[in-house]
N, C-alpha and C positions, 0 to 999 in steps of 0.2 A: 528326279533320280532317287532311288532308294537303295541303300547299301546294307546288306546283311552281314553282320560281324559276329563271330564266335569268340567269346572270351573264355579262356581256360588256363589250367596249370597254376592256380593260386594255392599252392601246397601249404602255405602258412595258414590259410583260412580253412581249407578242406581239400584233400587230394582229389575229390570228385567235383569240386566247385566249377560251375560254368554258367554262362549266360549267352543267349542269342538275342542280339539287338538289331533293330532296324534304325538306320540313320537316314533321315530325309534331308537330302542335300539342299533342296529348295527352301524348306521352311526352317532349317537348322534346328530340328527337333529330333529326339531319339525316343524309341519305345522298347521296352523289355518284352520280348515275345515268349521266352522260356528261360528258366533258371533253376539252379540248385546250389545252395551254399554261399551265394553272393547276395549281400544286402543292398540291392539297388531298387529304387522306386519303379513304378510302372512306366514312367516317362520322364523326360527332362529336356533341357535346352543344350544345344551344341554350341561350343565356342571354338571356332576354327582359328588356329594360330599357325604361322609358318612351321611346317614340319611336325605338327602335333595337333591332336584334337582332344578337347576337354569335354567330358560328359558332366553337365551340371544338373543340379536339382531342379524340380519343376517350379518351385515357388520362391525360394531364396536365392537361387542361382549359384549356390555354393558348389565348388568342384567336387565331384565324387570319384571320378576315374580319369586318368590320362592315358591316351593311346599314342605312344611315341612312334613317330614316323608316318602316321596316318594323316594324309592331307586331303580333306574333303572339299576344299575350294579350288584346288588346282585343276585346270581343264584336262590335264594328261592323266589324272588318276582319281581315285585308286583303281586297282585292277583285281579281278578275281584271282585268289591264291596269294595275294600280298599278305605279309605277316609282319609283326613287330612286337615290341614289349608294351606291357600295360601295368599300371599300378593304381591301387585303390588308395584314396586319400585317408579315409577313416582308420583303416587297419594297417596301412603301409605295406600290404601284401603285394607281391609282384607276380605277374603272370604274362600271358601272351594274348594277342588278338590275331585273328585270321579272317580275311574277307572271303566269305563263302559265295556270295552272289551279288551281282549288280543288276538292278532292274531299271532300264532306261525309260520304260513306259510310265506315263502319268496315270496313276490309279486313283479314282475318287472313292473314298470309303463310304460305305452305307451309313455308318455312325462314326462321328469324330471321337478320337481317343483323348485329346488334350483338353483338360478342364477349362482352360481359358479361351478356347475357340468359340467363335460366334455361332449361334444356332444350335447349341447342344442343350 
């Protein structure tokens, strides 16, 4: 399952700041598909906690962003249109997340994105 999340309204950082992220629920990885004004790497690791999701860095695992209320491991969620608060760890900026789309189909990419995947 792939969840498309839109991060926005980080006014302390930039009033136009946003990022579109794909969260892969099966591999617990995330990738940045589009962005402006938010300093996030191209991909990272997801740490799912009860009632929150942490987006961690790709190599050191340090938390970069917390998505309050987004539960990616619960069988009943998330759902399209769901929203909640987000905050960036480095800048302490606060914003919001919004689930834009949930793709239930398993898609095999032509090229792997994650640097530590086998066969790249």
